[in-house]
N, C-alpha and C positions, 0 to 999 in steps of 0.2 A: 500494500500500500500505500503515496502523495498526501498532500495536505487535504483534509476533508473538504470536498469541493464538488463542483459539477463533474469534473473529469476524474475526480479521484477518491478520496479515501473513505470509501466504505470499508476498505481494508483495515484502517486503524480500529474501527469499531467491529468489523466482522471478520477479519483476517484469519483477517481475514476472514470472519463470521463466527481484513485481513483480517481489517482490517484491520482482532487484533484481534482488523482488520485488523487489534492494534499492533538490538545492538550489541561491546565485549562479548565474549562467547556466552550464549545463553545456555542454561542447563536446568535440569529438573533437580530433584533431591540428589545429594552427593553420592548416594549409593546406587544410582541408576547404572545399569549396564548399557551396552551399545544400543539396544532397542528399548531401553527404558524400564526394566524391571525395578520395582520399588524395593526388592530385596527381602521383604518379610515373607513372601510366599510366591510361588510361580503363578502366573496368570492362567486362568482356565476359561473355557467357553461357557456361555450360559448367562442367565439373569437379565435384568433390565437396567440399563444405564439411563439416568435422568439428567437432562441438561437444563440448568436454570439460567436464563439470560434476561438482560434488560431489553435488548432490541429484537423485535420479531424478525423471523427469517422471511422477509417479504420478497415478492417477485421470485418465487422458487421455480424459475425457468432458467436453464443454462444460458440462454441468450441475454437475459436481463441482469444477471449477476455480475458484479465487479469484484472479482476475487483474485488472489495471488496464490499460486501453487495448487489451484483447484479449490481453494476455500477450506473451511473446517467441516461444518455440518454438510455443506453441498457435496464435498468429496466422498461422502458416504453413499451417495446416490449417483453422482456424475463422475465418470472417468474421462480423462483427457489424453491427448497424445503423449504428453509428458507430465510429470508431477514433481513435487518437492520430495527430497529424500527424507523418509520418516525416521530421522535420527536426532539424538540430543545434540545441542550446541552447534558448533561451526559445521560439522558434517551435514547437518540438516539444511544448510544453505545451498546444497548442490541440487541441480536439476537431474532427474533420472527418468528412464522410460516408464510409461504407464500402459496405454493401449498399444503403443508402438514397441518395436523390438529394440530401438535405440533412441537417442535424443535427436536424431535427424542427420541426414547426409547432405551437406551443402555442395554446390558447385564451387568452382575456383574462386569466384568473387562474392560468394554468399548471397547471391540474388535468386537462387533456386534451391529449395529445400525439399528433400524426398524422405518419406516415411513409409515403413512397411508395418502393417498390423500383425500382432501375434496371432497364432492359430488358436481356434477354439473359443473365441470371444462370443458371448451371448448376452442378449437382453433378459429381463426378468421373465419374459414369456417363452424363452428358449430359442427364439429366432436369432440367426447369426448377425453380428455387427459387421458392417462393411464400410469400406472407405467412402462410398457414396453417401452413407449416413452422416459421416463427419463433414463432408462437403455441404450437405444440406443443412446440418446444424449450424455451420458457419454462415451460410447464406441467409437463413432466417433471422440471424442476429442483426442483419442490416435493415430489417423491417422497422419502420418508424414506430409501430405499436409495440415493438419489443425492445425499445431502446433502454440503455442503462448500463450495458457492458463496457468493457475496455474499448477505446477508440482506435487502437493501433492498426487493426486490420484494414480499416477504411483508408488509412494513410499508406500502409505498406504494400498492399496487394495491387498489382497492375490493373488499372481500369476500374477500381472499386470506389472511387471518390463519390460518384453519383448513383451508385447502385441502391435500389430501394427494396431489395429482398424478393423472395419468390412469390409473395402474395400479389405484388403489383407489377413487378418486372418480369416479363415473359422469358427474358434471357437469363442464363445462369452466370456465375462468375467464372469466366474463362481462365482466370489466373489460377484456379484450382483444378487440377486434372486428376482423374481417377482411372488410370489405364486398366486396372483390374480390381477385384474386390478387396485386395489387401494393400494396395499401393495408392498413396496420395501425394501429389506434387504441388508445391506452392511457388508461384512466380512473383517476385517482389520488385518494386520500383527502384530500390537502391539496396546496397549491401546491408544486411542485418545479421551480425554474428550472434546476436542474442535471441534469435528466433526460437530456440528451444525453451527459453524462459516464457515467451509469449504463449507457446503451445501448452502451458499449464493452465491458462485461463479457461473458464467453463464454456466459452464460445466454441471450443474444440471438442465438446461433448457430442457423441453421435446421437442423432434424433431420427427415428424411422419416419419417413414422410407420411406413411399411411396412418400413423398414430398422432400426427400433429394436429392440434386443435387451436392453433393460433394463441391468442391471449389467454385461453382457458387451459392450455397445456400444463401450466404450473399446478393445476389441481391434482393431476396424476401424471407427472413426467415419467417416461419409461426408463427404468433403472438400467445402468450399465455397471453399477458398483455393487458393493456387498449388501446393501439394504434397498428396499423399495418403500415408497410412500403409501401408507394405508389410511392416514388421516392428515388433513391439512385444514385447520380451523382458523377463521378470522385472519386470512392473508398471512399465514405463517406464524401466528401467535402460538399455536400449538401444532407441532408436527409429530406424528408417530411413525416410526420406521420399523419394519420387520425384515427378516432375512430374505435376500434374493437367492433362491435355491440353485440358480444357474450360474452363480459366481463361485469361484474357488481360488485358493491361494496358488493353484497351479498356473493361473494366468494373471495373478496379481500378487507380487511379492512385497508390496508396500503396506497395504492395509491389513491390519490384524483381525478386525471384525470379531472380537471376542463375545460381546453381549448378543443375546437372541433378539433383543428389542431395545430401541432407543426412543425415549419420550422427551421431546424438546418443548419446554414451557417457557414462554417469553412474556414480555410486557411487565416484568417484575421490577420493583424498586431495588436499587443496588444494595441498600442496607438490609433489605429483607433477604436477598440472595445470600449475603455473607452471614447473616444470622442463621439461616437454614443450613448452610454448609458447615458452620461452626458447630451447631447442635448435632447434626448428623443423625436425626431421628427418622425411623421408618425408611421410606424410599429415599430420603435425602442422604442416607449413609452411603448410597451408591450413586451420588450425584457429583457433577462438575459444572463449571461455567466456562464459556468460551469468550465472554465479553465483559466481565465485571471484575475490576481491580479492588484490592483493599485500599482504603483511604488511609491517610496519616493516623487518625485516631484509632481506626480498626487495627492497623498494623501494630501500633504500640501495645494494644491489648493482646494480640496474637503472639507477639514476640515474647511476652511474659508467661506464656503457657507452652510448656515443652511439647505437649501432645498436639496442639494446634500448629505450632511452629513447624512440626514435622510434616504437616499437610499443606504447606505453602509451596507452590511452584513459582520459580523465578525465571523470567525471560526478558530478552531485549530484542525488540523489533527495530529494523533500520529506520530511524526517525530522528529528526533534529528540530528542536525549538530554537528560534533565533530572532534577532532584531533585523528588520529589513529597512533599507534606505531607498528612496527615490531620488536619484542624483539630478533630476531636473527641477527639484524644489529646493530653494535656498533655505538654510545655509548648507544643505547636504550635497550641493554641487561641488563643494570644496572637500577634496579628499582628506585634508588635514582635520576637518571637523569630524568626518567619519572615523578617522584613526583615533582622534581624541576620545570619542565615545567608546571605541573599542578598548582603549586603555583604562577608562574610568569604570567599566563594569565590575561589579562585585558579584562574582559567580557564587560565592558562598551564600549570600543573602538570597539570590535568585533560587538556588537549590532548596533552601529552607522554605521559600514561598511555594515551591513545587511539591512540598511534602517531605523534604529531608533527603539525605543521601541514600536511603534505602529505596527511594522511588525516582531518583534523578541523579545523573552523573554529568559532571562538568564537561563542556565541549569547547574546544578551541579550533576544531576543524568542521567544515560543513558536512563532509561525509561521516557517517557513523563509524565507530571504532570496531570494525569487523573486516576480516580478511576479504570476504567476498565482494565488498564494495571497493576494495583497493585502498583502504585506509592508510594514509601516510601521516604520521604524527607531525604536527607543526603548531607553533604558537607565534604568529607574526607580530602580535601586539601584546606582549606578556604583561598581564595585569595581576598575576599572582592569584591567591584565593579571594582577596578582598578588594582588588582594584588598585590602580596606580594613578591617583588624582594629580600628583605633581607632574607626571609626564603628560597627562591630558591637558593641564593648564598650559604647559609649554607649547604644545601643538596648537591650542586655541589662540595663543598669542601670535604664533607664526601665521595663523589663518586670518589675523586681523581682529580677534575678539579677546583682547587682553583683559577686558572687564567682564568676561563671561558672555553668555547668551541665553535666550529663552526659546524653547522649542515645545512642540506639541507631540505627544506620543499617543497614537491611536491603538486601542485594544478592544477585545470583546468583553462583554459583561457575563458571558457564560462561565459557570464555575467549573472550568476544566483543568485548572492548575497548569495551563500552558500559555494561553494568550489572554488570561483573565486578569482582574484587578490586582490580585496578589502579586503576580509577576510584574505588572506595570509599576506598582508601588515600590517594589524592590529596585527596579531600574531608576525610578525617580529619586530615591534616597541616595543611591550610589553616585549619580551624576551631580547631585547637589554639592558633593564634596569637591567636585572639580570645577565648580562655578557655573554649572549648567542648570538653569531652572527648567523643570519639566512640568508642563501642564498636561493633565491626563484627559483624553477624550474616549470615554467608554461608550460603546455602541451595542445594541442588541445583536445577537450573533448573526442573523441574516443580513442586517444592515452592514455589519462589520465586513462580512465576506463580499457583499456586493461592492462596497467601497474600495477594498484593497485589491480586488481582482478586475477593476475597471481602469484602463489607462487614463481616462479622462478625470477620474476622481481619486486616484491613488494618492494617499498622503505621503509626506516626505519621510515619516519616521513611524514605524508601527511594528507590532509583534506578529510573528508568523510561525508556521511550522510546515514540515514536509515529511512524508513517508514514502517508502519505495514500493513500486508496483511489483518488483522482484529484487532479490538481493544482489544488486550490481550498481556501479556508479552511473550507468547510463540513464535509467529512469529517475535518478536522483539529480544529476547535474543538468542534463539536456533541457528539461522543461523550464528550469529556473534561469539558465544562463545561455541558451542557444538563441541568438538574435533572430533567427528565422521563425522562432516560436512565439515571438511577440504578437499578441492578438489585439488589434486596435478597436475592434467592434464586437467583443465578446469576452469570455472569461480568460484573463491573462495571468500567467504565473511567473513570467520573467519580471519580477518586481523591480530589479535594478535596471531594467530596460537595456541590458547589456547586448550589444551587437558588435562583437569583436571578431574580425575575420579570422584571426589566428585561433581563437577559441572554437569557432564554428568548424574550421578545417580540422582541428584535432578531434572534435566529436565525430566527424565523418570518418576520419582515419581509424579511430578506435572501433567504430561500428562495423568496419570491414573484418575485424579480427574474429575468428572462430575459436581461437585459443583463449578461453575465458580468464585464465590466470594471467596471461600477458596483457589482456585488456584491463584487468583490475589494476595492474601496476600503472598503466597509463591514466586511468581514471583518477588514481590517487595523486599523480603528478599534476594533472589538470586542476584538481581541487585546490592545490597549493597556489598554482599560477593565478587562478581566479581570486583566491583569498587575498592576494596582494592588493587588489583594487578596493578592498574594504567596503564591499557592497552589502555585506551582512555582518552581524556579530553573532556567531554561534554561542548559545547559552548552555543548553543541556540536552542530553538524550534521556528519554523516560525509561524506567525499569518497571516491569509488570510483575505484580505480586498477586497471586490468585489462589484462594483456598479450594480444596477439593474434599469430598466426603471421605469418611474413614475407611470405607470399603472399596474405594477406587484404587485400582492397581495399575502398574505399568505406565507410569507418567512419563511422557516424552514431550520435551519443549525445545524447539529448534530455533536457530538464528533467522530462519526464514519468516516465521510468524511471530515469534516471541511468546506464544501462548500454548497451552496444553493442546496436543493433537488428539482429537476425540476418536480418530480411527485406530488408535493404539490402546485405548483404555479397556481394562478388564474390571469386572465387578465381583469376581469369585476367586 
């Protein structure tokens, strides 16, 4: 998962369902083995797993979901060409085959990608899954009435920009070829070495054309995964899943599918979820959450209880909270002013405002501290833990503001501990020490998003955040710093309005690489190069702390999602 937005982060909340849709190596309990055994007993098949969530699993149609790695609850029903590796920590940030035999075979310049499906793949009704079904599943995701999924395919596939889907457009997408039932070929507009990551999105789920019911398909989507939908109430507020008897580990080495039944109950208050998981009474003993964190007060209580502390999963999703500057607005057009603010920031107070060091880690780089992103440690404007107001004053004097200056900081009024009043106040207090008076402009969340993502209304100084659509530097740096992605009449995310030809060229060069390790190193170097322009002030990366019931076993938390992987959990 990106910043929660039109184009982006359902992953932070759903993560990936990322969203988290909602970074350092993530891990589960310290005694987890490679596939996540909790150590007290071996996981067994059977029983019912309850999922207690705040956000309903709305739009349960693979075309409409915006997920990363296949999502969390969605990946129990929908399989894709590739998926995330279901391992703890850094190993979980790798892309691996799912329906396909490998992660894809590119041509020389990565503009053509070919996949072969595994043998023996079947839907819940026993009919075979074919490459034509995957092509059709992708094509229907272009239908306006099924919008909401990731936008990349419209940009990447040859001739797809104006395609309207199979309901309105009589032609198919010629950029996708299916020469036989097990082969599918994609033709791209430009080199995309990270296509295997994109192929984890649910738009790559096979959909049998004969069973497609358009916007009503979500009521009973045909399963290609280990579970099928038997109930879907109130648009995903309650989902009940039972075994797909035509699925087996012989054709799916990633999902464990231990429980016989999964009961997803959503629309719950976060405090209620944590209370129920803490008490672990009745069905709640075999319960988990995929979207609800422990807050600072709850975490303090849990930390003091050894039994509860042993039932907390810790994860880090690729996500950065930062200050953004609009360099077309004075005084932020002066790089020395931006540098002064970078030096003045007190990250210790910001982290305290975000809930403390257990829930936030200081950031001096834009990229998260994870190998898969290409993280290269740097601190271009060293402020220490509590800021460097003297250096900030020196730079302000050089910029022509020897008596200080007054600026306005725009933030959201949402209580998210990210772009909220607590963080804004911490920034205000730190900058005061450097002679900068900060006036706070708090907006309701929708108004805040509309204002900061519109080139015409974007303020000069505001709080922002961004999460990755997959664990790589590409979807982290390109939307924010590629000048060709500046949107003048729509949702814009290049907040610094950077259009540097050398940066754009390097993004293109890295996109050609199919060696993802080599690409990661280049993303890290580019992060540092961009950082020199002081267009952002990285503040912190969030840490996710989530309780699970006392009978939940085999807890796996990867660096891809940062949250418990529901496909691995056992309840016996």
